[in-house]
N, C-alpha and C positions, 0 to 999 in steps of 0.2 A: 488683908494677913496671910491668905493662901499662898499668894506669891511668894511672901518672905518665906514662908515654911519651905516652899518649893524651891528655891532659890538658893536657901542654905543647905538642904539635902545636895543637891547639886554641887556647889561646892564643897562639901565634905567628901563626897566622891573620887573629885578630881584631887585632892591632898591626899590622897591612900598613897603609898608606894607602889610600884610596878612590880608584877609579878617577876619572881628571878628567871634570866634565860635559861633554859635549859642546855646543860650540858653534854659537850658529845658523846656520845660511846665509845669506850674503849674497849678495842677488844684485845683479849691477851690471852698467850699460847696457854693450851689446856683448857680452855672456857668457851673456845668457838665452837658452835653444834654446827651440827649440817643441817642441809633443808628437809624439814617436813614433806613436803612436794617437791616431787622432781618437776624441773620448768618446762614447759612444754615443747621447746626447740631443742632441749639437751638429749640427745639418743642413749641409748640403754648402751648400747654395741660400737665402739667407735669401727670407723672405715679402716681395711686393711689389707693391704697388697698383697695380690693373691702368692703363696708360699713365706709371709713372712718378710721380717728385715733383713734373713739373709738374702733370699730372691732378690730384696730391692736392692741391696749392695750390688750382686752379681749383675744383675738390671744396668746400673750405674757404670760398672767396669767395661762391661759390655756396648756400652752405647755413648758414655762421655768421651767425648774427643777433645782433649787438653787444645787450646787453641794457641798456633803459633805464636800470634803477637802479646798474649799470654806468658808463655815461654822464652819470649825474649825479656820481657819485662820481669822474670822472676815473680809472677803473681802465684799464690796460693792463698786458697783458705774456701768458703763455702758461698755459694747464689743460695738466699734465702729465698725460695717462691711461696706461692701461696695459689689454689686453685682448689674448686668444688668437686668431690667426688657426689656425679649425680646418683638418685636413686637408681638408674641400672647400671650403676658403679661406672660409668664414663666419666673422664676427666675435661674440664669446662672452664674458662676464664682464667689462663696461666697469665701468674702476675709477677712482677719480682720485688721481693718486698726490700731484701739486702742485696745491692748491689753490689759486686765484686771487681769490675770491670767491663766498659760495654759488650769487650768480646765473649767473657762469658758469661754474661747474662743472655747474651742471644744463646749462644749454645745451651744452658740452662731450659730456653723454651723451647728449643729445638727438641731437646730430648725431652721436655714433659710431653709433647704432640704424640712422641713416638710410645708412650707409656701407653700397657694395657690398663684394660677395665681393672678397678679394684672392686673388692666385697664392699657391699656399701655401708654405710651407717645402718644401725635399726634402732627404732623406737617402738616399745612394744609389738615388737615382731614384723613390724613394718619398717620397709628401708627409706632411707631419706635424704635428703642432701645435706650434705655439711660442708664447711670450707675445710681444707688444711694446710699447714705451713710445712712447708719441708726444703732441708739446708741438700744442696746439690755440692758435692766436693768436688775442687778442682785442686790438683796440686802437680808437682814433678814426676811424672810417670817413672822415672828410674830409680825412683826411693819404692816404689808400691811393689812389693812382693806379694803376688798370690800363691797361697797352697791348696791348690785342688782337692789333693785327698784328705785335708782335714778342713777343706771348707774355711779356712782362716784368711785374714790379710794382715800381714805384717807393716811396719814403716820402716826404715833401717834411715 
């Protein structure tokens, strides 16, 4: 008799409908909240080229040499590079993320090798290594006019 009651209760549980599947969470504008705790690998202060964006632009103007082969093919655009700014500010592991041409890619890597140390990223006041993506511009130098007294660059 006990077996019969036990078997009847097992079949009753098996016939119950399964719990509905959880619906995916939908993120809507205005309802997204920031993290409560910062992640341990995210810096408080990002790495910076010494002198800022203006100095970085001047560095590229002085050091990037437009490859002759790219000039013949009239190739213009950016080579997107990635590298690590180490805790001491030096650049390591330079790579090309988005290629423009083999000549421009090689020139971008050459210029990264010349780049001076950056101000490193910090987390709670401590320097830390972090990966950076940086586009290096290539274009027709005859259309680039540098106004040194104003510190601006114009494209004509």
